[in-house]
N, C-alpha and C positions, 0 to 999 in steps of 0.2 A: 413646512419641513419637508425635505427631500427624503422620501422613504423608498428603499428597495426591498421587494419581497422575494425571498429565495425559497426554492423548493429543492430540498436535498433528498438523497436516497433513503437514509435511515438515521434515527436518533442515536446518540452516543450514551454510554453508561455514565460517564463522568466527564468533567472538564478540568480536573486537577492535572495540570501539566506534568509530564515526565513520569506518570504513574502507569502501573500495569493496565488500568482500565482505559487509559487514553492512548495506548499504543495501538491505534487503529485508524483506518481511513476516515471513519465517521467523525472522530474527534479532531483529527489532524486538519480536516477541511475547514473546521471552524477556528481552530487555534492558530495554525501556522500562517503567519503573515497577516492575519486579520486581527487577532487578539494579542498574540505573542510574536516575538521575533528572536533571531539568534545572531551570532557574530557575522555570518555570511549567509547568503541565499543562493538559489539556483533560478535563473531566469527561464523563459519558455524555450530557449535554445539549449538549456542545461549548461549554461556558462555561469561561473561564480560571479556574484555581485556583492558589493558591501552592504551590510545592514548595520548592526550595532558596532561593528568594527569598521573604521575608516580604511584601514589597510592591514596587511599581514605579510609575514615572511615564512618560508619553509626552509629549515636548516638541517644539517647533519643527516642528509639522505632520508628525509621525512621522519626524523625522530623528534625534532623540535619545531614547534609552531608558535610564533609570536603575533599577537594581535594588538593593534593600537585602538583603544576604545573611543568611540565617538563622544564628544562633549555635548552637553545641553539636552540630553535625553532624560525623560522622566517616566516612571511607571504610572499606571492609571490612578494610584492613590496619592500621587504627587511626590513620591520619594525619588531622588535623583539616582540614575544608573551610575555605578562606579565599578572598578575592577573587582572589588571584594564580592559584589553580588554575582558576577560571572563565576568566580572561583567557588562560591557557595553552591551555585546551581550544579556545577559539574562534579563536585565532590559528593553531593547528595545522591547522584546516580548510583554510586557504589555503596551507599548506606542501605543495609537490608531492610531498614524500617520504611524506606521509600517505596519498596515493592515495585521496582522499575525493571523493565527489560532492556533499557538503553545502555547499561553498563557493557553489554556484549558488543555494542557498536564501537566502543572505545577500548577494546581489549589491548592490554599492554601498556596502559597509561600508568606511568610511575608517579607523576604528581602534576598538579595544576596550581600555579601561584601567581599572585600579583607581583610583578617584577618592575614596577614603575608607577608613577602617579596615574598614568593612563594606559598601562600595558599589562597583558595577561599572557603567561607562557605555559604551554603544554609540553611535557617531556614523556616520551615513550621508550620502552626498553628495547625496541627494535623498530624498523621502518613500519609506518602505518599509512599505506598509500590511500585508502578510501576515507581517511579521517575528515577531510573538508566536506566530502559528500554527505557524510553522516551528520556533521554539524548543521548542514543546510536542510536536513530532512525533518526528523520528528522531535528533536530536542528543543526545548523552549526556555528562554530566560524570563524568570518571574521574580517578584520581590519575595522576601522571606516573611510571609504572613500566613495565617491559618486559612483564611477564606480565599479560594482561588477560582478563576485565574486572574492574576494581577500582572499583566504584561506591559509592553511598551508599544503595542500595535496601534493602528489607526482607529480601531473600535474597541469599546469596553462592554462587557456583559452587564446588563442591568436587570434582566428577568429571564427565568427559565421555568416554564410550567411543563412538567414532564408529560409526554404524550400529546402535547398541543403545540407549543411554540417556544422559540428562543428570541429574545430581543437584545440587540446590540445598538449602542449609540456612539456617535462620533466622539473621539477623545479630543477635547478642545486644546490640549497642550501637546498634541502629537508633533514630533520633531521635524517632519517634512512639511514645511509651511505651505498652506493652501490645500492640503490634503487631509482627509479624504473629501471627495466632492459630495458624497451622500451624507445625510445627517443621521440616518437610522436604518438598521437592517432588521427585517422581520423574517424569521426562518421557520419553515414548517417542513414536514417529512412525508414522503410517499414511496415506500418500498415496492408497492404493487404497480405494475405498468398501467393497468386500467385506471386506477385511482390517479396516477400521475397525469394521464391524458385528460381525464375529466377536469382536474383542477386547472390544467393549462388552458383548455378550451373555455373554461369559465372565467378566464382572465385573472386567476388568483396568484400568478407568479410572474415576476419580471425577469428572473434568471432561474434556469432549471439546470441542476448539476448533471443529471443523467437522463438524456432524452431517449425513449425507446427507439432504437435504430430503424426498425421497420416502419415507424410512423412519421419519421422526420420529413419525408417528401410531402406528405399530406399536410403536415402542420405548416410547412413553408408555403404550399399552394394556398392554404386558407389565410395566409398572412397573420398567423397567430404567433409564430416564432421564427426567428432566424437561427438556424442550426449550424454549429461549428464543430468540426472534428479535428482532433490532433492525435497522431499516433502515440502510443504509450506502451511501456513494457508490462503493464498489468495483464493478467491472464486468469482463466478459469481452468481448474485442474480436477482430475479424479485423484484423491489421495488414498493410499492403501495403508492399512495397519500391517506393517511388515514385521512386527514383533512376535505375533502369534496368529494362529488360525490359517485359513486357506491362502491368504495373500502374503504369508511369509515364504511361500513357494513361488519362485520366479515364473513358473509355467502358468500359474493362475493370473498373475499380473499381465503376462503376455496375452493370455486368452482374452482378457477384457480389451486390450489394445486392438487385437485382431477383430473383435466383434463389433466395434463402434465405427460407424461411417462418419468420421469427423467432418469431412467436406460437406456431406449432406446436412449435418447438424448446423454448421455455420451458415449455410445457405438458408435454412429454415428459420434460424433465430436472428441472424445479424445482417444477412445480405453482404453488401460490399464493405461494411464496416467491421467485419470480423475477419481474422487472419489465422491461418493454420500455424501451429507452433510445433516444431519437432524437437527443439532443444529446450533449455530452461527459459529461453527468451525468444520473442518474435524475431523473424528474419531481419526486420528493420533495425535491430539493435546492433551496435558496432562490435560487440563481443561475440555475437552468435556465429557458430560454425555450421556449415551445411551438413545436414543429416537427413537420412531417408527413413521415415518411420515404418513400423510394421504395417503391412498392407491390410486393407479391409478384407477379411477372409473368414467368414463365419465357420466354414468347415475346419480350418486350422484351429480356430478358437475352440470348437467342440472337441477336437482331438486332444488338445492340451488339457482340457478339463478332465477328460477320461484318463489321460496319462498321469494326472496328479492324484487320481484315486477317487474321483467324484462322479462315478458312472451314473449314479442315481440323482445327481444334481445336489445343490446345496443352497440353504437359506442364508442370506447375508443381511446383516444389520447395516443400513445405509442412511447416513445423516446428511442434511443439506441446509444451507441458508435459504430463507424464503425470499431473498432479494432477487428480483427479476434480472435476467432470464434464467437463473439457475434452476428453479423448479421445473420449467419446461425441458431444459436440457437433461435433467435427472430422469424425468419420465420417459424421454426418448431413449435414453441409455438403458433404463430398466426393460423397456420393450425389446431392445436389441440383445440383451443378455439372457432373457428368459429362454429362447430356443436352444441355447448352449448349456442350459442347466444351472445358471447362476440366477437365483431368484432374489431380487432386491426387495427388502421391506423398507420403503422410504419413510423417513420421518423428517419433517421440516421444522425449522426453528426461526423465529424472528431474530433480527440483528439490531441490538443485543437481545438475548444473551449469547447468540451464536458465536460472536467474537467478543472476548476470547474464551469464554467459559465452556461452551459445548465443544467447539472444535479442538481446543487444547486439552480438555479434560474429559471429554465424552467417551462413552463405551461404544465405539463404532468400528466397523470393519472396512467400510468404504465411506469416504466423505467427499461431497461436492463443494469445493471451496473456491471463492473468488479471491485470488491472490493479488493484493494491492501492489502497485509499482514500488520497486526499490531504487534508491538513487545510484547504486553502483553494483556491479555483479558480485563483488565480495559480500556486500550486505545480504544479498539473496542467499548465497551459499552458507554464510556463517550463521544466519538466522534459521533458514528453512531446511537445509539439506545435510549439513554435517551431523555427526553422531550425537553431539551434545547441543545441537541448535535449540534455542529456547522456543522456537515455533516449528519444531519437527515432531509433532505428536504421533505420526505414523511410525517413528522409531527406526527409519532407514539408517543403516550403519555400514560404512565401508572405510577401512583403515587407510587405503590409498587415497580416497577422496579427501579425508581429513588432512592428510599430509600435504597433498597438492594445494588445497585451499590455504593452509597455513603458509606455505612457501610463497604463494602468489601475493599475499598481503604484504610480504616483507621485501619484495623485489621492486625496485624502481625502473628496471629495464623493461620497457614496454613490450619488446619482442618476446622476452621471457615470460612476462605476465600473460600474453596471449597464448603462448604454448601451454602454460599451466591451466588457465581457465578453459582452454579447449579440451585438455585431458579430463578436467572435472566434468565438463558437459558430456563427454563420451561415457564416463562412468554412470552418470544418472540415466543416460539414454540406454546403454547396454543392459542395465539392471531394471529398467522400467520402474524406477523408484517412485515416479508419479506418471500419470498420463495427462499431458497438457491437452486440453480440448480446443481452446481458441484464445486468441488475444483480441480484445475489443478496443477500438478507438475511444479516447475520452471524448464523449459526444455530448456537448452542452448546448444550451439554447438561451436566447434572450428575446424579449419583445422588440419589435422594430423600433420602438421609441427609446430604447436603452442604448447608450453609447459608451465606448471605452472598455467593453468586456471581451476578453479572450481566454479560452481554457488553457490549462497548464498540463504538461505530460504526467506530472505527479499528482494531479487531481486538486491542486491548490486553487483557491479562489482569490485572486488579486483584485480587490475591489476599490483600490485607492482612487483610480481615475474614472470610475464608473458612475454614471448619473442617468 
């Protein structure tokens, strides 16, 4: 039996597709493309590719989308895929009983219907430009059964022992004949960098989802791993509670920005595999506009703290995920803020429950959050940054931002889209709604004996051709 051993960053809460608990990078890396699929996918160059739909058309200025469903596809329980199953999955996203965040990604959907023996049609009340990107991202097509996940992907879940391992086996009736090449996946987790390196050097992993960047050269020299980097829009940020307390004051948010030497932070933690972020996205992303962040200036930071009325300093409740390298980054920032009178009381949480429960519902004033990659800039704004965004726990609110983002979703004129998203980026930047610390490459590794593996910008693991 050909077995691949995978070492991932951290365990997920659930594997029930399209639920609140699986709207996370940890669940997506297992589900998307491995256990479940959708109508279309995004390849490593972020181009659309057919999956469960053989073809599709976009009509009425991005208001109507028609998909021709692939024949001969079966779910892991043997049930045939048909258009009715597609319709059921998408209607369920808007059922409050499903407890899903994904309905927001399909805002404006009027109806989804079977419109032929092999056709499904989506109709929107207004243009929805990022629709296909969101289809290809975190939503999953599964059968209508109680025990999940039952998808159409190349592997099926056969065992999950929480805190220990997850076992997937080859789906013998997978529709892409001759694939996958591996028979079995054995998945373990290592959120701590030192534990990850210990397991890698002990030969316990064939594929590593996230290689500690500073150790990559040594692992290559030891012939333990071949390390592969791909640029990605994922980033790590300081999130502020803008609803109340000290960080509802713009001066306090700017004080934090002035006090942190982000260039030094990147050099210490990530070396050449970390990148400065001034906008909401790294410079490598096509939507990004050139911006010049607040300079590293501890004196200006201290002055702003005094002007905000905190001459004696202030104690701040700061939460963070324990996934490396965030704890080291948080400790360095705490050291930088102490001289200007902002005293962080750091509390770390394993992931889960960090995402979604602590970050989205916790009582924090500052949070250190690794923001996973979004497939389209609109998905980022509509989820994380607009006033009613489902993952905007800091409560940043700006009426002009909300208006601009709504307009951008509805215009198919690319030049006008760029203007609107540029304005949206400037609002976030001018208001220091978040402080982006760095973007990190997707940095994965595999044993020299493994062939066919390449990382994906969105963090997916395409293992069909890996052996």
